C-alpha positions as YAML, in Angstrom:
chain: A
units: angstrom
residues:
- id: 1
  name: MET
  ca: [0.38, 0.15, 0.31]
- id: 2
  name: GLN
  ca: [1.73, 3.45, -1.02]
- id: 3
  name: SER
  ca: [-0.31, 6.50, -0.98]
- id: 4
  name: SER
  ca: [-0.13, 8.48, 1.81]
- id: 5
  name: THR
  ca: [-4.04, 8.04, 2.36]
- id: 6
  name: ILE
  ca: [-3.86, 4.38, 2.56]
- id: 7
  name: LYS
  ca: [-0.74, 5.10, 5.02]
- id: 8
  name: HIS
  ca: [-2.96, 7.27, 7.08]
- id: 9
  name: LEU
  ca: [-5.87, 4.70, 7.04]
- id: 10
  name: VAL
  ca: [-3.40, 1.90, 8.17]
- id: 11
  name: LEU
  ca: [-2.29, 3.75, 11.06]
- id: 12
  name: ALA
  ca: [-5.47, 5.07, 11.97]
- id: 13
  name: ALA
  ca: [-7.05, 1.29, 11.54]
- id: 14
  name: GLU
  ca: [-4.20, 0.16, 13.97]
- id: 15
  name: GLY
  ca: [-4.77, 2.53, 16.38]
- id: 16
  name: GLY
  ca: [-8.25, 0.93, 16.70]
- id: 17
  name: ASP
  ca: [-10.69, 3.50, 14.58]
- id: 18
  name: PRO
  ca: [-13.84, 1.38, 13.27]
- id: 19
  name: ALA
  ca: [-13.94, 3.00, 10.43]
- id: 20
  name: ALA
  ca: [-10.57, 2.92, 9.20]
- id: 21
  name: GLN
  ca: [-10.45, -0.82, 9.63]
- id: 22
  name: PHE
  ca: [-14.02, -1.28, 7.82]
- id: 23
  name: ASN
  ca: [-12.38, 1.29, 4.80]
- id: 24
  name: LEU
  ca: [-9.60, -0.93, 5.08]
- id: 25
  name: GLY
  ca: [-10.91, -4.05, 4.75]
- id: 26
  name: VAL
  ca: [-13.16, -3.71, 2.05]
- id: 27
  name: LEU
  ca: [-10.00, -1.55, -0.02]
- id: 28
  name: CYS
  ca: [-8.03, -5.39, 0.84]
- id: 29
  name: ASN
  ca: [-10.90, -7.36, -0.29]
- id: 30
  name: SER
  ca: [-10.72, -5.43, -3.74]
- id: 31
  name: ARG
  ca: [-7.30, -4.46, -3.96]
- id: 32
  name: LEU
  ca: [-8.03, -1.28, -5.65]
- id: 33
  name: ASP
  ca: [-7.81, 2.43, -4.34]
- id: 34
  name: ASP
  ca: [-10.81, 4.90, -5.13]
- id: 35
  name: ASN
  ca: [-8.47, 5.85, -8.03]
- id: 36
  name: GLY
  ca: [-8.82, 2.18, -9.49]
- id: 37
  name: TYR
  ca: [-4.93, 1.66, -8.81]
- id: 38
  name: ALA
  ca: [-4.32, -2.03, -7.26]
- id: 39
  name: ILE
  ca: [-3.01, -2.02, -4.07]
- id: 40
  name: GLU
  ca: [-1.86, -5.05, -1.42]
- id: 41
  name: GLY
  ca: [-4.34, -6.73, -0.12]
- id: 42
  name: ASN
  ca: [-5.74, -10.41, 0.15]
- id: 43
  name: ARG
  ca: [-8.99, -12.48, 1.55]
- id: 44
  name: ALA
  ca: [-7.33, -12.93, 4.86]
- id: 45
  name: GLU
  ca: [-6.40, -9.14, 5.54]
- id: 46
  name: ALA
  ca: [-9.79, -7.88, 4.65]
- id: 47
  name: MET
  ca: [-11.36, -10.00, 6.54]
- id: 48
  name: LYS
  ca: [-9.11, -9.36, 9.58]
- id: 49
  name: TRP
  ca: [-9.79, -5.33, 9.52]
- id: 50
  name: LEU
  ca: [-13.95, -6.13, 9.16]
- id: 51
  name: LEU
  ca: [-14.16, -8.40, 12.06]
- id: 52
  name: ALA
  ca: [-11.68, -5.99, 14.20]
- id: 53
  name: ALA
  ca: [-14.64, -3.34, 13.14]
- id: 54
  name: ALA
  ca: [-17.15, -5.35, 13.31]
- id: 55
  name: GLU
  ca: [-16.28, -6.33, 16.81]
- id: 56
  name: GLN
  ca: [-16.53, -2.83, 17.63]
- id: 57
  name: GLY
  ca: [-20.35, -2.51, 17.04]
- id: 58
  name: LEU
  ca: [-19.90, -1.32, 13.56]
- id: 59
  name: PRO
  ca: [-22.59, -2.47, 11.57]
- id: 60
  name: ARG
  ca: [-21.52, -2.00, 7.98]
- id: 61
  name: ALA
  ca: [-18.71, -4.60, 9.17]
- id: 62
  name: GLN
  ca: [-21.02, -6.79, 10.56]
- id: 63
  name: SER
  ca: [-22.67, -6.69, 7.24]
- id: 64
  name: LYS
  ca: [-19.88, -6.98, 5.08]
- id: 65
  name: LEU
  ca: [-18.17, -9.26, 6.92]
- id: 66
  name: ALA
  ca: [-20.56, -12.11, 6.66]
- id: 67
  name: GLU
  ca: [-21.08, -11.56, 3.41]
- id: 68
  name: MET
  ca: [-17.50, -12.27, 2.90]
- id: 69
  name: TYR
  ca: [-18.21, -15.28, 5.40]
- id: 70
  name: ALA
  ca: [-21.29, -16.39, 2.60]
- id: 71
  name: GLU
  ca: [-19.04, -15.83, -0.08]
- id: 72
  name: GLY
  ca: [-16.33, -18.19, 1.14]
- id: 73
  name: GLY
  ca: [-13.06, -18.16, -0.72]
- id: 74
  name: LEU
  ca: [-10.27, -19.97, -2.40]
- id: 75
  name: ASP
  ca: [-8.32, -20.36, 1.11]
- id: 76
  name: ALA
  ca: [-11.65, -20.85, 3.43]
- id: 77
  name: PRO
  ca: [-14.64, -22.77, 2.37]
- id: 78
  name: GLU
  ca: [-18.34, -20.62, 3.10]
- id: 79
  name: ASP
  ca: [-19.48, -20.30, 6.63]
- id: 80
  name: TYR
  ca: [-22.65, -20.13, 6.52]
- id: 81
  name: LEU
  ca: [-23.09, -19.81, 10.39]
- id: 82
  name: ASN
  ca: [-21.23, -16.92, 10.85]
- id: 83
  name: ALA
  ca: [-22.38, -15.39, 8.40]
- id: 84
  name: CYS
  ca: [-25.82, -15.56, 9.80]
- id: 85
  name: ALA
  ca: [-24.77, -14.35, 12.99]
- id: 86
  name: TRP
  ca: [-22.64, -11.57, 11.37]
- id: 87
  name: PHE
  ca: [-26.09, -10.51, 9.67]
- id: 88
  name: LEU
  ca: [-28.25, -10.55, 11.98]
- id: 89
  name: LEU
  ca: [-25.93, -8.35, 14.33]
- id: 90
  name: ALA
  ca: [-26.31, -5.83, 11.69]
- id: 91
  name: ILE
  ca: [-29.99, -6.55, 10.91]
- id: 92
  name: LYS
  ca: [-30.45, -5.08, 14.77]
- id: 93
  name: THR
  ca: [-28.76, -1.17, 13.83]
- id: 94
  name: LEU
  ca: [-28.47, -0.66, 9.95]
- id: 95
  name: ARG
  ca: [-31.30, 1.01, 8.26]
- id: 96
  name: GLY
  ca: [-32.18, 1.66, 4.52]
- id: 97
  name: ILE
  ca: [-30.68, -0.03, 2.02]
- id: 98
  name: HIS
  ca: [-28.07, -1.71, 4.24]
- id: 99
  name: ARG
  ca: [-30.36, -3.24, 6.51]
- id: 100
  name: HIS
  ca: [-32.69, -4.76, 3.31]
- id: 101
  name: ARG
  ca: [-29.14, -5.92, 1.99]
- id: 102
  name: ALA
  ca: [-28.11, -7.83, 5.31]
- id: 103
  name: LEU
  ca: [-31.86, -9.18, 5.41]
- id: 104
  name: SER
  ca: [-31.71, -10.47, 2.02]
- id: 105
  name: GLY
  ca: [-27.89, -11.71, 3.05]
- id: 106
  name: PHE
  ca: [-29.80, -13.57, 5.97]
- id: 107
  name: ASP
  ca: [-32.35, -14.80, 4.20]
- id: 108
  name: ARG
  ca: [-30.44, -16.35, 1.47]
- id: 109
  name: VAL
  ca: [-27.75, -18.03, 3.76]
- id: 110
  name: SER
  ca: [-30.24, -18.99, 6.24]
- id: 111
  name: SER
  ca: [-31.81, -21.98, 4.01]
- id: 112
  name: HIS
  ca: [-28.39, -23.64, 4.31]
- id: 113
  name: LEU
  ca: [-28.47, -23.92, 8.19]
- id: 114
  name: THR
  ca: [-30.48, -26.79, 10.39]
- id: 115
  name: PRO
  ca: [-32.46, -25.34, 13.08]
- id: 116
  name: ALA
  ca: [-29.98, -25.83, 15.70]
- id: 117
  name: GLN
  ca: [-27.32, -24.20, 13.59]
- id: 118
  name: LEU
  ca: [-29.31, -20.96, 12.95]
- id: 119
  name: ALA
  ca: [-30.36, -21.40, 16.77]
- id: 120
  name: LYS
  ca: [-26.73, -21.11, 17.67]
- id: 121
  name: ALA
  ca: [-26.52, -18.13, 15.49]
- id: 122
  name: ARG
  ca: [-29.57, -16.11, 17.08]
- id: 123
  name: CYS
  ca: [-27.96, -16.64, 20.25]
- id: 124
  name: PHE
  ca: [-24.46, -15.69, 19.38]
- id: 125
  name: ALA
  ca: [-26.68, -12.29, 18.09]
- id: 126
  name: VAL
  ca: [-28.26, -12.06, 20.99]
- id: 127
  name: ASN
  ca: [-25.57, -11.83, 23.84]
- id: 128
  name: TRP
  ca: [-23.30, -10.33, 21.55]
- id: 129
  name: LYS
  ca: [-21.18, -7.73, 23.07]
- id: 130
  name: PRO
  ca: [-18.94, -4.42, 21.46]
- id: 131
  name: ASN
  ca: [-15.79, -4.94, 22.32]
- id: 132
  name: ARG
  ca: [-14.35, -0.95, 22.11]
- id: 133
  name: GLN
  ca: [-10.92, -0.23, 20.69]
- id: 134
  name: LYS
  ca: [-10.45, -3.89, 19.07]
- id: 135
  name: LYS
  ca: [-7.52, -3.72, 17.21]
- id: 136
  name: ALA
  ca: [-6.33, -5.32, 14.37]
- id: 137
  name: THR
  ca: [-5.37, -8.62, 16.49]
- id: 138
  name: ALA
  ca: [-9.41, -9.31, 17.04]
- id: 139
  name: ARG
  ca: [-9.91, -12.50, 18.57]
- id: 140
  name: SER
  ca: [-12.66, -14.76, 18.65]
- id: 141
  name: PRO
  ca: [-15.36, -14.68, 21.59]
- id: 142
  name: LYS
  ca: [-15.21, -17.93, 23.75]
- id: 143
  name: GLY
  ca: [-17.28, -20.88, 22.47]
- id: 144
  name: PHE
  ca: [-18.61, -19.43, 19.29]
- id: 145
  name: HIS
  ca: [-16.18, -20.79, 15.97]
- id: 146
  name: ARG
  ca: [-15.27, -17.88, 13.53]
...
């Protein structure tokens, strides 16, 4: 990542700013900056930043993380349980088109789960609490696989 804007974004994200973490996650996933220039990044790094922002309670990060879990990738299969759990969290606070997208994502992904798995995702969403100032070394909460 070369531009000074991206360097500042990285510094803010490393400092625990959830908006910076979200934006950096999106950039790492797309591998393009706002001008269409290629930047360093990969899916694992994108998910790391999105998870850090999502764990602080940023709803759009929760929804984007859920989308990535649902999509899977070369390095990881789809994870519908985590996708549903994060979609449920995002739905609680998102509004407008973002909420509609999260609801659609949940509807699409939840059909892949058993009733027991859906109950586990709902339990996670009900009991979840934000972890403020989450730096890039985000960890999974006890008892729930991420």
